DSSP file (Angstrom, degrees, kcal/mol; ACC not computed):
  #  RESIDUE AA STRUCTURE BP1 BP2  ACC     N-H-->O    O-->H-N    N-H-->O    O-->H-N    TCO  KAPPA ALPHA  PHI   PSI    X-CA   Y-CA   Z-CA
    1    1 A X              0   0    0      0, 0.0     2,-0.2     0, 0.0     0, 0.0   0.000 360.0 360.0 360.0 132.6   21.0   16.5   16.7
    2    2 A X        -     0   0    0      1,-0.0     2,-0.3    32,-0.0    32,-0.0  -0.475 360.0-138.8 -77.8 142.5   18.6   13.7   17.6
    3    3 A X        -     0   0    0     -2,-0.2     2,-0.1     1,-0.1    -1,-0.0  -0.670  18.5-116.0 -93.3 154.1   16.5   14.0   20.8
    4    4 A X     >  -     0   0    0     -2,-0.3     4,-2.3     1,-0.1     5,-0.3  -0.377  40.3 -94.4 -77.3 169.5   15.8   11.2   23.1
    5    5 A X  H  > S+     0   0    0      1,-0.2     4,-2.4     2,-0.2     5,-0.2   0.898 123.3  47.9 -58.4 -43.8   12.2   10.0   23.5
    6    6 A X  H  > S+     0   0    0      1,-0.2     4,-2.4     2,-0.2    -1,-0.2   0.901 113.0  48.3 -63.4 -41.0   11.4   12.1   26.6
    7    7 A X  H  > S+     0   0    0      2,-0.2     4,-1.9     1,-0.2    -1,-0.2   0.822 111.5  49.9 -69.0 -31.0   12.9   15.3   25.1
    8    8 A X  H  X S+     0   0    0     -4,-2.3     4,-2.4     2,-0.2    -2,-0.2   0.904 111.6  48.4 -71.6 -41.3   10.9   14.8   21.8
    9    9 A X  H  X S+     0   0    0     -4,-2.4     4,-2.8    -5,-0.3     5,-0.2   0.939 111.8  49.9 -64.3 -45.9    7.7   14.3   23.7
   10   10 A X  H  X S+     0   0    0     -4,-2.4     4,-2.2     1,-0.2    -1,-0.2   0.898 111.6  48.7 -58.9 -41.4    8.4   17.4   25.8
   11   11 A X  H  X S+     0   0    0     -4,-1.9     4,-2.5     2,-0.2    -1,-0.2   0.916 112.5  47.9 -66.4 -41.5    9.1   19.4   22.6
   12   12 A X  H  X S+     0   0    0     -4,-2.4     4,-2.9     2,-0.2     5,-0.3   0.924 111.4  50.7 -64.7 -44.3    5.9   18.2   20.9
   13   13 A X  H  X S+     0   0    0     -4,-2.8     4,-2.4     1,-0.2    -1,-0.2   0.911 112.4  46.3 -59.0 -45.4    3.8   19.0   24.0
   14   14 A X  H  X S+     0   0    0     -4,-2.2     4,-2.4    -5,-0.2    -1,-0.2   0.922 112.4  50.3 -65.6 -43.8    5.2   22.5   24.2
   15   15 A X  H  X S+     0   0    0     -4,-2.5     4,-2.6     2,-0.2     5,-0.3   0.935 113.6  44.6 -59.4 -49.6    4.7   23.1   20.5
   16   16 A X  H  X S+     0   0    0     -4,-2.9     4,-3.5     1,-0.2    -1,-0.2   0.897 112.3  52.5 -65.2 -37.6    1.1   21.9   20.6
   17   17 A X  H  < S+     0   0    0     -4,-2.4    -1,-0.2    -5,-0.3    -2,-0.2   0.912 112.8  44.8 -61.9 -42.6    0.4   23.9   23.7
   18   18 A X  H  < S+     0   0    0     -4,-2.4     3,-0.4    -5,-0.2    -2,-0.2   0.909 121.1  38.9 -68.4 -40.8    1.8   27.0   22.1
   19   19 A X  H  < S+     0   0    0     -4,-2.6     2,-0.2     1,-0.2    -2,-0.2   0.860 131.4  24.2 -78.1 -38.0   -0.1   26.4   18.8
   20   20 A X    ><  +     0   0    0     -4,-3.5     3,-1.8    -5,-0.3    -1,-0.2  -0.540  65.6 162.2-132.5  68.8   -3.4   25.1   20.2
   21   21 A X  T 3  S+     0   0    0     -3,-0.4    -1,-0.1     1,-0.3    -4,-0.1   0.714  74.0  60.5 -63.2 -19.7   -3.7   26.4   23.7
   22   22 A X  T 3  S+     0   0    0     -3,-0.1     2,-0.5     2,-0.1    -1,-0.3   0.575  84.2  92.8 -82.4 -10.5   -7.5   25.7   23.8
   23   23 A X  S <  S-     0   0    0     -3,-1.8     2,-0.8    -7,-0.2    -3,-0.1  -0.759  72.4-140.1 -91.1 124.6   -7.0   22.0   23.2
   24   24 A X        +     0   0    0     -2,-0.5     3,-0.3     1,-0.1    -2,-0.1  -0.731  30.1 166.2 -83.0 107.0   -6.9   19.9   26.4
   25   25 A X    >   +     0   0    0     -2,-0.8     3,-1.5     1,-0.2    -1,-0.1   0.132  39.8 114.2-107.4  17.5   -4.2   17.3   25.9
   26   26 A X  T 3  S+     0   0    0      1,-0.3    -1,-0.2     3,-0.0    -2,-0.0   0.758  82.4  42.0 -62.8 -25.9   -3.9   16.3   29.6
   27   27 A X  T 3  S+     0   0    0     -3,-0.3    -1,-0.3     2,-0.1    -2,-0.1   0.381  89.4 119.8-101.8   2.6   -5.3   12.8   28.9
   28   28 A X    <   -     0   0    0     -3,-1.5     2,-0.4     1,-0.0    -3,-0.1  -0.366  58.6-136.4 -72.1 148.7   -3.3   12.2   25.7
   29   29 A X        -     0   0    0     -2,-0.0     2,-0.4     2,-0.0    -2,-0.1  -0.857  22.6-156.0 -98.8 139.3   -0.9    9.3   25.5
   30   30 A X        +     0   0    0     -2,-0.4     2,-0.3    80,-0.1   -21,-0.1  -0.932  22.1 154.8-124.1 142.8    2.4   10.1   23.9
   31   31 A X        -     0   0    0     -2,-0.4     2,-0.3   -22,-0.0    80,-0.1  -0.964  25.1-136.8-151.5 163.1    5.0    8.0   22.1
   32   32 A X        -     0   0    0     -2,-0.3     2,-0.4    78,-0.1   -27,-0.1  -0.874   4.9-159.3-124.1 158.1    7.7    8.6   19.5
   33   33 A X        -     0   0    0     -2,-0.3     2,-0.4     2,-0.1    -2,-0.0  -0.960  21.0-136.8-135.8 118.8    9.0    6.8   16.4
   34   34 A X        +     0   0    0     -2,-0.4     2,-0.4   -32,-0.0    -2,-0.0  -0.611  26.8 175.8 -76.7 124.0   12.5    7.6   15.2
   35   35 A X        -     0   0    0     -2,-0.4     2,-0.4     0, 0.0    -2,-0.1  -0.994  20.8-145.2-129.7 125.7   12.7    8.0   11.4
   36   36 A X        -     0   0    0     -2,-0.4     2,-0.1     1,-0.0    -2,-0.0  -0.742  26.1-118.0 -89.2 134.1   15.9    9.0    9.7
   37   37 A X        -     0   0    0     -2,-0.4     2,-0.8     1,-0.1    -1,-0.0  -0.428  16.5-140.0 -72.0 146.6   15.4   11.3    6.7
   38   38 A X        +     0   0    0     -2,-0.1     2,-0.3    27,-0.1    27,-0.2  -0.873  43.6 140.8-109.1  97.3   16.5   10.0    3.3
   39   39 A X        -     0   0    0     -2,-0.8     2,-0.1    25,-0.0     3,-0.1  -0.985  52.4-108.8-138.0 146.9   18.1   12.8    1.4
   40   40 A X        -     0   0    0     -2,-0.3     8,-0.1     1,-0.1     2,-0.1  -0.435  52.9 -88.8 -69.8 152.1   21.1   13.1   -0.9
   41   41 A X        -     0   0    0     -2,-0.1     2,-0.4     6,-0.0    -1,-0.1  -0.381  48.0-164.2 -65.1 137.7   24.0   15.0    0.6
   42   42 A X    >   -     0   0    0     -3,-0.1     3,-1.4    -2,-0.1     2,-0.2  -0.937  23.0-112.1-124.4 143.1   23.8   18.8   -0.1
   43   43 A X  G >  S+     0   0    0     -2,-0.4     3,-0.9     1,-0.2     0, 0.0  -0.532 106.1  20.6 -70.1 143.8   26.5   21.4    0.2
   44   44 A X  G 3  S-     0   0    0      1,-0.2    -1,-0.2    -2,-0.2     0, 0.0   0.560 119.1 -92.2  76.1   7.0   25.8   23.7    3.0
   45   45 A X  G <  S+     0   0    0     -3,-1.4    -1,-0.2     1,-0.2     2,-0.2   0.779  79.2 151.9  50.9  34.6   23.4   21.2    4.7
   46   46 A X    <   -     0   0    0     -3,-0.9     2,-0.2     1,-0.1    -1,-0.2  -0.535  51.6 -99.0 -87.3 157.6   20.4   22.7    2.9
   47   47 A X        -     0   0    0     -2,-0.2    -1,-0.1     1,-0.1    -6,-0.0  -0.520  46.5 -99.6 -72.3 143.1   17.3   20.8    2.0
   48   48 A X        -     0   0    0     -2,-0.2    -1,-0.1     1,-0.1     4,-0.1  -0.283  21.5-157.8 -62.4 146.7   17.0   19.6   -1.6
   49   49 A X  S    S+     0   0    0      2,-0.1     2,-0.3    -3,-0.1    -1,-0.1   0.510  75.7  45.7 -96.7 -11.9   15.0   21.7   -4.0
   50   50 A X  S    S-     0   0    0     22,-0.0    19,-0.1     1,-0.0    -2,-0.0  -0.900  91.9 -94.9-131.3 156.2   14.4   18.8   -6.4
   51   51 A X        -     0   0    0     -2,-0.3     2,-0.5    18,-0.2    13,-0.2  -0.344  45.0-116.7 -64.0 153.2   13.5   15.1   -6.3
   52   52 A X  E     +A   63   0A   0     11,-2.5    11,-1.9    -4,-0.1     2,-0.4  -0.846  39.2 164.7-100.9 126.2   16.4   12.8   -6.2
   53   53 A X  E     -A   62   0A   0     -2,-0.5     2,-0.5     9,-0.2     9,-0.2  -0.951  10.1-174.3-139.9 118.8   16.9   10.3   -9.1
   54   54 A X  E     -A   61   0A   0      7,-3.6     7,-2.6    -2,-0.4     2,-0.5  -0.943   9.5-154.2-114.8 136.4   20.2    8.4   -9.7
   55   55 A X  E     +A   60   0A   0     -2,-0.5     2,-0.4     5,-0.2     5,-0.2  -0.906  15.2 174.4-111.2 131.6   20.9    6.2  -12.6
   56   56 A X  E >   -A   59   0A   0      3,-2.7     3,-1.9    -2,-0.5     2,-0.3  -0.869  67.8 -58.0-136.4 103.6   23.4    3.4  -12.5
   57   57 A X  T 3  S-     0   0    0     -2,-0.4    -1,-0.0     1,-0.3     0, 0.0  -0.486 122.5 -17.5  58.4-119.1   23.4    1.3  -15.7
   58   58 A X  T 3  S+     0   0    0     -2,-0.3     2,-0.5    -3,-0.1    -1,-0.3   0.166 117.6 100.4-103.3  21.9   19.7    0.1  -16.0
   59   59 A X  E <   -A   56   0A   0     -3,-1.9    -3,-2.7     2,-0.0     2,-0.5  -0.907  52.7-163.0-108.4 129.1   18.9    0.8  -12.3
   60   60 A X  E     -A   55   0A   0     -2,-0.5     2,-0.4    -5,-0.2    -5,-0.2  -0.950   9.7-178.7-105.4 126.0   16.9    3.9  -11.2
   61   61 A X  E     +A   54   0A   0     -7,-2.6    -7,-3.6    -2,-0.5     2,-0.3  -0.995  23.6 124.0-123.9 130.2   17.1    4.8   -7.6
   62   62 A X  E     -A   53   0A   0     -2,-0.4     2,-0.3    -9,-0.2    -9,-0.2  -0.995  32.8-165.5-171.8 171.6   15.2    7.8   -6.3
   63   63 A X  E     -A   52   0A   0    -11,-1.9   -11,-2.5    -2,-0.3    -2,-0.0  -0.945  36.8-114.3-163.4 157.7   12.7    9.3   -3.9
   64   64 A X        -     0   0    0     -2,-0.3     2,-1.1   -13,-0.2     5,-0.2   0.556  34.2-141.8 -77.2  -7.0   10.9   12.7   -3.9
   65   65 A X  S    S+     0   0    0    -27,-0.2     2,-0.3   -13,-0.1    -1,-0.1   0.010  82.4  17.5  64.7 -25.6   12.7   13.9   -0.7
   66   66 A X  S >  S-     0   0    0     -2,-1.1     3,-2.1     1,-0.1     4,-0.1  -0.937  87.3-108.4-161.1 153.4    9.3   15.5    0.4
   67   67 A X  G >  S+     0   0    0     -2,-0.3     3,-1.9     1,-0.3     4,-0.3   0.802 114.0  63.5 -56.5 -33.0    5.7   15.0   -0.8
   68   68 A X  G 3  S+     0   0    0      1,-0.3     3,-0.3     2,-0.1    -1,-0.3   0.728 101.5  54.8 -65.6 -19.8    5.6   18.4   -2.6
   69   69 A X  G <> S+     0   0    0     -3,-2.1     4,-2.3     1,-0.2    -1,-0.3   0.321  76.1 100.6 -96.4   6.8    8.3   17.1   -4.9
   70   70 A X  H <> S+     0   0    0     -3,-1.9     4,-2.5     1,-0.2     5,-0.2   0.896  81.6  50.9 -64.1 -38.9    6.4   13.9   -5.9
   71   71 A X  H  > S+     0   0    0     -3,-0.3     4,-2.5    -4,-0.3    -1,-0.2   0.910 110.6  49.6 -64.0 -39.2    5.3   15.4   -9.3
   72   72 A X  H  > S+     0   0    0     -4,-0.3     4,-2.2     2,-0.2    -1,-0.2   0.905 110.6  50.6 -64.1 -40.2    9.0   16.4  -10.0
   73   73 A X  H  X S+     0   0    0     -4,-2.3     4,-2.4     2,-0.2    -2,-0.2   0.946 110.2  49.0 -62.3 -48.7   10.1   12.8   -9.2
   74   74 A X  H  X S+     0   0    0     -4,-2.5     4,-2.8     1,-0.2     5,-0.2   0.914 110.7  51.1 -59.9 -42.9    7.4   11.3  -11.5
   75   75 A X  H  X S+     0   0    0     -4,-2.5     4,-2.2     1,-0.2    -1,-0.2   0.912 110.5  48.6 -62.3 -40.5    8.5   13.7  -14.3
   76   76 A X  H  X S+     0   0    0     -4,-2.2     4,-2.1     2,-0.2    -2,-0.2   0.911 113.0  47.4 -66.8 -41.0   12.2   12.7  -13.8
   77   77 A X  H  X S+     0   0    0     -4,-2.4     4,-2.3     1,-0.2    -2,-0.2   0.936 113.6  46.8 -64.9 -47.5   11.4    9.0  -13.9
   78   78 A X  H  X S+     0   0    0     -4,-2.8     4,-2.5     1,-0.2    -1,-0.2   0.849 110.6  52.9 -67.5 -32.5    9.2    9.3  -16.9
   79   79 A X  H  X S+     0   0    0     -4,-2.2     4,-2.8    -5,-0.2    -1,-0.2   0.921 110.3  48.3 -66.4 -42.5   11.8   11.4  -18.8
   80   80 A X  H  X S+     0   0    0     -4,-2.1     4,-1.5     2,-0.2    -2,-0.2   0.904 113.6  46.3 -63.2 -41.2   14.4    8.7  -18.0
   81   81 A X  H  <>S+     0   0    0     -4,-2.3     5,-2.7     2,-0.2     4,-0.2   0.941 113.7  48.4 -66.9 -45.0   12.2    5.9  -19.2
   82   82 A X  H ><5S+     0   0    0     -4,-2.5     3,-2.0     1,-0.2    -2,-0.2   0.925 108.0  54.3 -60.1 -46.2   11.2    7.8  -22.4
   83   83 A X  H 3<5S+     0   0    0     -4,-2.8    -1,-0.2     1,-0.3    -2,-0.2   0.858 110.1  48.1 -54.8 -37.0   14.8    8.6  -23.2
   84   84 A X  T 3<5S-     0   0    0     -4,-1.5    -1,-0.3    -3,-0.2    -2,-0.2   0.341 119.3-111.2 -88.8   6.0   15.6    4.9  -23.0
   85   85 A X  T < 5 +     0   0    0     -3,-2.0     2,-0.7     1,-0.2    -3,-0.2   0.760  65.0 151.8  73.0  25.6   12.6    4.0  -25.2
   86   86 A X      < +     0   0    0     -5,-2.7     2,-0.3    -6,-0.1    -1,-0.2  -0.820  16.0 166.2 -91.7 115.3   10.7    2.3  -22.4
   87   87 A X        -     0   0    0     -2,-0.7    -5,-0.0    -3,-0.1     2,-0.0  -0.940  41.2 -95.5-128.9 150.8    7.0    2.5  -23.1
   88   88 A X        -     0   0    0     -2,-0.3     2,-0.3     1,-0.0     0, 0.0  -0.364  44.5-176.7 -60.1 142.7    3.9    0.9  -21.6
   89   89 A X        -     0   0    0     -2,-0.0    -1,-0.0     0, 0.0     0, 0.0  -0.987  30.1 -97.9-139.7 151.3    2.7   -2.1  -23.6
   90   90 A X        +     0   0    0     -2,-0.3     2,-0.3     1,-0.0     0, 0.0  -0.305  44.9 177.3 -63.4 151.9   -0.3   -4.5  -23.3
   91   91 A X        -     0   0    0      3,-0.0     3,-0.1     0, 0.0    -1,-0.0  -0.965  36.9 -79.4-148.2 165.0    0.3   -7.7  -21.6
   92   92 A X        -     0   0    0     -2,-0.3     0, 0.0     1,-0.1     0, 0.0  -0.323  61.2 -92.2 -65.1 146.4   -1.6  -10.8  -20.5
   93   93 A X        -     0   0    0      1,-0.1    -1,-0.1     3,-0.0     2,-0.1  -0.275  43.3-114.1 -56.2 145.9   -3.6  -10.4  -17.3
   94   94 A X        -     0   0    0      1,-0.1    -1,-0.1    -3,-0.1     3,-0.1  -0.464  37.9 -95.5 -77.4 152.4   -1.7  -11.4  -14.1
   95   95 A X        -     0   0    0     -2,-0.1     2,-0.2     1,-0.1    -1,-0.1  -0.342  46.2 -94.6 -67.5 154.0   -3.0  -14.4  -12.2
   96   96 A X        -     0   0    0     -3,-0.1     2,-0.3    -2,-0.0    -1,-0.1  -0.477  45.2-165.4 -69.3 135.3   -5.3  -13.7   -9.3
   97   97 A X        -     0   0    0     -2,-0.2     2,-0.1    -3,-0.1     3,-0.0  -0.866  28.0 -96.8-120.0 154.7   -3.4  -13.6   -6.0
   98   98 A X        -     0   0    0     -2,-0.3     2,-0.4     1,-0.1    -1,-0.0  -0.431  43.1-109.1 -69.7 145.6   -4.8  -13.8   -2.5
   99   99 A X        -     0   0    0     -2,-0.1    -1,-0.1     1,-0.1     3,-0.1  -0.622  36.2-128.4 -76.4 125.7   -5.3  -10.4   -0.8
  100  100 A X        -     0   0    0     -2,-0.4     2,-0.1     1,-0.1    -1,-0.1  -0.350  27.2 -97.0 -74.3 158.1   -2.7   -9.9    2.0
  101  101 A X        -     0   0    0      1,-0.1     2,-0.5    -2,-0.0    -1,-0.1  -0.401  38.3-118.2 -67.6 146.9   -3.7   -8.9    5.4
  102  102 A X        -     0   0    0     -2,-0.1     2,-0.3    -3,-0.1    -1,-0.1  -0.784  24.6-131.2 -91.1 131.1   -3.5   -5.2    6.2
  103  103 A X        -     0   0    0     -2,-0.5     3,-0.1     1,-0.1     2,-0.0  -0.623  25.5-112.9 -78.9 136.8   -1.0   -4.3    9.0
  104  104 A X        -     0   0    0     -2,-0.3     5,-0.1     1,-0.1    -1,-0.1  -0.354  44.8 -84.2 -66.7 152.8   -2.4   -2.0   11.6
  105  105 A X    >>  -     0   0    0      1,-0.1     3,-1.9     2,-0.1     4,-0.6  -0.271  37.1-121.3 -55.8 137.9   -0.8    1.5   11.8
  106  106 A X  H >> S+     0   0    0      1,-0.3     3,-1.5     2,-0.2     4,-0.5   0.838 109.4  62.7 -52.9 -35.2    2.4    1.5   13.9
  107  107 A X  H >4 S+     0   0    0      1,-0.3     3,-0.7     2,-0.2     4,-0.5   0.787  92.9  63.1 -67.9 -22.8    1.0    4.0   16.3
  108  108 A X  H <4 S+     0   0    0     -3,-1.9    -1,-0.3     1,-0.2     3,-0.2   0.724 105.5  47.2 -72.4 -17.5   -1.8    1.6   17.4
  109  109 A X  H << S+     0   0    0     -3,-1.5    -1,-0.2    -4,-0.6    -2,-0.2   0.500  95.8  74.6 -99.7  -4.3    0.9   -0.7   18.8
  110  110 A X    <<        0   0    0     -3,-0.7    -1,-0.2    -4,-0.5    -2,-0.2   0.703 360.0 360.0 -79.8 -17.9    2.8    1.9   20.6
  111  111 A X              0   0    0     -4,-0.5    -1,-0.2    -3,-0.2    -2,-0.1   0.422 360.0 360.0-110.3 360.0    0.3    2.3   23.4
């Protein structure tokens, strides 16, 4: 169940206070960012043990579900490409493009 902003901040403050009681966070500014997890449906509501890769015709859709599964995700993508005979090949250099501006981290705009 999702917490509202105040409840999430209270839970984070308590957790940090329990884990790092020597750190003074009295002057800290707090904010939240709601992010919904992207995971394939699992029976029993358990977390996935493998990266997710779904194939539909020539389209591959997937994500590692957690950072530790990134190597598994890469292996699955490479296996699918190899199976279909898709291999890297040399190509002409791409034209020079202007470098885009870097967006500031979202947390810098929360305060």
